[in-house]
PAMI-877144 format. One record per residue (C-alpha): residue number from 0; residue in three letters; x, y, z. Coordinates in steps of 0.001 Angstrom, whole numbers, plus 524288, in hexadecimal, padded with zeros to 5 digits. Layout:
REM residues N
{n:NUM&res:ala&px:X&py:Y&pz:Z}
...
This chain:
REM residues 136
{n:0&res:met&px:326A6&py:A89F9&pz:4E926}
{n:1&res:arg&px:32B85&py:A8A27&pz:4DB2C}
{n:2&res:tyr&px:32753&py:A9479&pz:4D183}
{n:3&res:leu&px:32ACD&py:A99C2&pz:4C41F}
{n:4&res:pro&px:32C10&py:AA88A&pz:4C4CA}
{n:5&res:phe&px:32A6D&py:AA9B5&pz:4B60E}
{n:6&res:asn&px:31D90&py:AA23A&pz:4B508}
{n:7&res:gln&px:31562&py:AAD7C&pz:4B020}
{n:8&res:gln&px:306BE&py:AAE2C&pz:4AEAD}
{n:9&res:phe&px:30143&py:AB394&pz:4A20C}
{n:10&res:phe&px:2F373&py:AB8D6&pz:4A317}
{n:11&res:lys&px:2EA1E&py:ABA68&pz:497B9}
{n:12&res:pro&px:2E073&py:AC599&pz:4969E}
{n:13&res:ile&px:2D301&py:AC285&pz:49C4B}
{n:14&res:leu&px:2CBD2&py:AC5F0&pz:48FA5}
{n:15&res:trp&px:2D2F6&py:ABBDA&pz:4874F}
{n:16&res:asp&px:2CD28&py:AAE6C&pz:48505}
{n:17&res:asp&px:2D5DF&py:AA285&pz:486C8}
{n:18&res:glu&px:2D633&py:A9FAF&pz:47827}
{n:19&res:asp&px:2DABF&py:AADAA&pz:4754A}
{n:20&res:trp&px:2E62D&py:AACA6&pz:47EAD}
{n:21&res:pro&px:2F2A4&py:AA808&pz:477C7}
{n:22&res:glu&px:2FB0F&py:A9D50&pz:47D7D}
{n:23&res:tyr&px:3062D&py:AA395&pz:484EE}
{n:24&res:gln&px:3122F&py:A9DC0&pz:48B16}
{n:25&res:leu&px:31B1D&py:AA5F6&pz:49382}
{n:26&res:asn&px:3294B&py:AA21C&pz:49557}
{n:27&res:ser&px:331CB&py:AAA8E&pz:49DFC}
{n:28&res:gly&px:33E44&py:AA4B8&pz:49872}
{n:29&res:ile&px:34399&py:AA0B5&pz:4A5AE}
{n:30&res:asn&px:33DD8&py:A979B&pz:4AFC4}
{n:31&res:val&px:342B2&py:A9A5B&pz:4BD71}
{n:32&res:tyr&px:33E6A&py:A91D9&pz:4C8D3}
{n:33&res:val&px:33DCE&py:A96FA&pz:4D6BA}
{n:34&res:asp&px:33BD8&py:A8CB9&pz:4E13F}
{n:35&res:asp&px:3389E&py:A9182&pz:4EEF9}
{n:36&res:lys&px:33B34&py:A86A6&pz:4F8C9}
{n:37&res:glu&px:33AA7&py:A86DD&pz:5079D}
{n:38&res:ser&px:34904&py:A89D3&pz:50991}
{n:39&res:glu&px:34DF9&py:A8EC5&pz:4FC65}
{n:40&res:val&px:34A90&py:A9542&pz:4EF93}
{n:41&res:thr&px:34F4E&py:A8F45&pz:4E2CF}
{n:42&res:val&px:34F76&py:A963C&pz:4D5AD}
{n:43&res:glu&px:3526C&py:A8F4A&pz:4C8D7}
{n:44&res:ala&px:3544C&py:A9677&pz:4BBF8}
{n:45&res:pro&px:35932&py:A91E3&pz:4AEB0}
{n:46&res:val&px:365C8&py:A982E&pz:4A9F8}
{n:47&res:pro&px:36803&py:A90A6&pz:49D41}
{n:48&res:gly&px:374E3&py:A92C9&pz:49668}
{n:49&res:leu&px:37A47&py:A9BE7&pz:4A0CD}
{n:50&res:asp&px:38736&py:A992F&pz:4A755}
{n:51&res:pro&px:384F3&py:A9888&pz:4B622}
{n:52&res:lys&px:38F06&py:AA36B&pz:4B793}
{n:53&res:glu&px:38639&py:AAC50&pz:4AF5F}
{n:54&res:val&px:37A1E&py:AAA43&pz:4B7E3}
{n:55&res:lys&px:3787E&py:AB52D&pz:4C1E1}
{n:56&res:ile&px:36F57&py:AB466&pz:4CD8C}
{n:57&res:thr&px:36C03&py:ABF17&pz:4D74F}
{n:58&res:tyr&px:362C8&py:ABFC7&pz:4E2D7}
{n:59&res:gln&px:35F0B&py:ACCBF&pz:4E8E5}
{n:60&res:gly&px:35319&py:AD149&pz:4F051}
{n:61&res:gly&px:34B89&py:AC4AF&pz:4EE12}
{n:62&res:val&px:34DEC&py:AC4DD&pz:4DF53}
{n:63&res:leu&px:355AF&py:ABA48&pz:4D841}
{n:64&res:arg&px:35B88&py:ABD2E&pz:4CAEA}
{n:65&res:ile&px:361BE&py:AB352&pz:4C1B8}
{n:66&res:trp&px:36825&py:AB851&pz:4B558}
{n:67&res:gly&px:372C7&py:AB522&pz:4ABC1}
{n:68&res:lys&px:376C2&py:AB67F&pz:49DB2}
{n:69&res:thr&px:37FB6&py:AB036&pz:493EE}
{n:70&res:leu&px:384D9&py:AB398&pz:48682}
{n:71&res:glu&px:38A5B&py:AA991&pz:47D20}
{n:72&res:lys&px:39182&py:AAD26&pz:470A0}
{n:73&res:asp&px:39737&py:AA551&pz:4658D}
{n:74&res:glu&px:39E06&py:AAA55&pz:4597D}
{n:75&res:glu&px:3A4A4&py:AA322&pz:44E60}
{n:76&res:lys&px:3ADE9&py:AA9BB&pz:444D4}
{n:77&res:arg&px:3B45A&py:AA51C&pz:4385A}
{n:78&res:arg&px:3BECE&py:AACF5&pz:43180}
{n:79&res:gly&px:3BBC1&py:AB8C3&pz:439F0}
{n:80&res:lys&px:3AD2C&py:AB8E5&pz:436F2}
{n:81&res:ile&px:3A253&py:AB567&pz:44059}
{n:82&res:ile&px:39A88&py:AAA0B&pz:43AF5}
{n:83&res:lys&px:39295&py:AA72B&pz:44719}
{n:84&res:lys&px:38F14&py:AAF76&pz:452DB}
{n:85&res:trp&px:38611&py:AAB3D&pz:45DCE}
{n:86&res:glu&px:381F7&py:AB1C0&pz:46A81}
{n:87&res:met&px:3784B&py:AAD75&pz:474CF}
{n:88&res:ala&px:37485&py:AB4DB&pz:48108}
{n:89&res:ser&px:36BB4&py:AAFCB&pz:48BB5}
{n:90&res:ser&px:367C6&py:AB508&pz:498E4}
{n:91&res:ile&px:35EDB&py:AB23D&pz:4A44C}
{n:92&res:asp&px:35983&py:ABBA1&pz:4AE6D}
{n:93&res:tyr&px:3500E&py:AB797&pz:4B8FF}
{n:94&res:val&px:34B9A&py:ABF56&pz:4C4E2}
{n:95&res:thr&px:34276&py:ABA64&pz:4CF7F}
{n:96&res:ser&px:33F35&py:ABCD4&pz:4DDA0}
{n:97&res:leu&px:3409F&py:AB11F&pz:4E67F}
{n:98&res:pro&px:334C8&py:AAC90&pz:4EE3C}
{n:99&res:arg&px:33B6F&py:AAE25&pz:4FB96}
{n:100&res:pro&px:3477C&py:AB4F1&pz:5010F}
{n:101&res:ile&px:353BE&py:AACA3&pz:50031}
{n:102&res:asp&px:36092&py:AABE9&pz:50786}
{n:103&res:thr&px:369FE&py:AB258&pz:4FDF2}
{n:104&res:lys&px:375A6&py:AAB16&pz:503D4}
{n:105&res:thr&px:3702A&py:A9E0A&pz:4FF25}
{n:106&res:ile&px:36DC5&py:AA129&pz:4F0BD}
{n:107&res:glu&px:3740B&py:A973D&pz:4E78D}
{n:108&res:ala&px:37357&py:A9643&pz:4D8BD}
{n:109&res:lys&px:3777D&py:A8AFE&pz:4CFFC}
{n:110&res:val&px:37641&py:A88F4&pz:4C155}
{n:111&res:lys&px:373FD&py:A7B27&pz:4BC67}
{n:112&res:asn&px:36F4D&py:A76FA&pz:4AEE2}
{n:113&res:gly&px:36BAF&py:A84E7&pz:4AAFE}
{n:114&res:val&px:3637A&py:A87A7&pz:4B71E}
{n:115&res:val&px:36790&py:A9077&pz:4C258}
{n:116&res:lys&px:36287&py:A8C11&pz:4CF9D}
{n:117&res:ile&px:36293&py:A95F6&pz:4DAAC}
{n:118&res:thr&px:35FC6&py:A91B8&pz:4E8A4}
{n:119&res:ala&px:35EDD&py:A99D5&pz:4F4FF}
{n:120&res:lys&px:35A00&py:A9738&pz:502BD}
{n:121&res:ile&px:34E2A&py:A9E8D&pz:507C2}
{n:122&res:ala&px:351CC&py:AA982&pz:51136}
{n:123&res:glu&px:34EC0&py:AA67F&pz:51F76}
{n:124&res:glu&px:345AF&py:AB23C&pz:520B5}
{n:125&res:ala&px:33D7F&py:AAD2C&pz:51541}
{n:126&res:lys&px:33B2E&py:A9FB1&pz:51B10}
{n:127&res:pro&px:32E4F&py:A9D57&pz:52218}
{n:128&res:lys&px:32F17&py:A9E34&pz:530D4}
{n:129&res:glu&px:32610&py:A977E&pz:53A64}
{n:130&res:ile&px:3210C&py:AA066&pz:54511}
{n:131&res:glu&px:31DA4&py:A9AB9&pz:5524B}
{n:132&res:val&px:31001&py:A9DF1&pz:55700}
{n:133&res:lys&px:30F5C&py:AA13B&pz:56568}
{n:134&res:val&px:3038D&py:AA012&pz:56E1A}
{n:135&res:gly&px:2FEFC&py:AAB6E&pz:5764A}
């Protein structure tokens, strides 16, 4: 099962006609994909421009958090005077609960092409168990 946690619904008031309702597009700014498979959970999140060493990931009590920040500076001087100064800061912060409990010993995270991919195996106690039906 794959879902987008940030796909939000936007409801219009009942009294408004369709032609009175303005066009509205909602963009959360970050698209995070959570894929719940039979044996593992996979989370993918964009981390553009961040050094993999600056991306921090924690998992505690069923909650996964991905965050990081970077600051770039550039300054050019001529004869002791600043003629150009440039700074850019960017950050990401995403928090979600995972659909099922996971085995914390199996969590892995890799960054490739500006996307962090986190995989973890489903905990044994969260897997479905077949129960034998006895007669009598």
